[in-house]
C-alpha positions, 0 to 999 in steps of 0.5 A: 647910188650905193647899195646898203643893207639895213638890219633892224631888231624890232622892239616889243611896241612893234610886236604889240602893234602887229599882233593886234593889227596884223598887216603887210608893211611893204607899203609903209616900208617903201614910203619911208625909204622913198621920203629919205631919198633912198630906194628899196632895190626890190620886193625881194629885198624886203626880208624877215628873219629869225636871226637872234640879233636882228628881225629885219633885213632890207637892201636899199640904194642910198646916195651916202652914209649920212642918209643912212645914219639920219634914217637910223636915228629916226627909226630908233626915235620911234620906239619901234626898233631896239637897234638898227644899222646900215652897212655898205654892200658891193657887187661882185665887180666892186669887190674885184676892183677893191681887191685890185686896189688892196693888191697894189698896196701890198708891201707899202706898210711899214710896221712901227717896230720896222722903223726901229731897225734902221 
């Protein structure tokens, strides 16, 4: 499983529902991600924010990007979010491994203009 971060911006209809019936959405969030074969990392991974571009952040485990894309499409189709995205997240060790691979590639790229010098 790979770790992803979901960002969502709620729609006006979401806010209408929450204002008319305020309640904790945690159970619904777990149920939704479980149905998609995704797993919320833990309760602290469900966050609400006042960021100008998104209102909701959730850290989840998923097998692949296709599952995330399907979840994104479904969430947008409900009309309860204006936008939603998933982005891959890496642990410190995974990031170090990526950096090691990048280090091994240094010097292998030939810029297009360099081919003309030859």
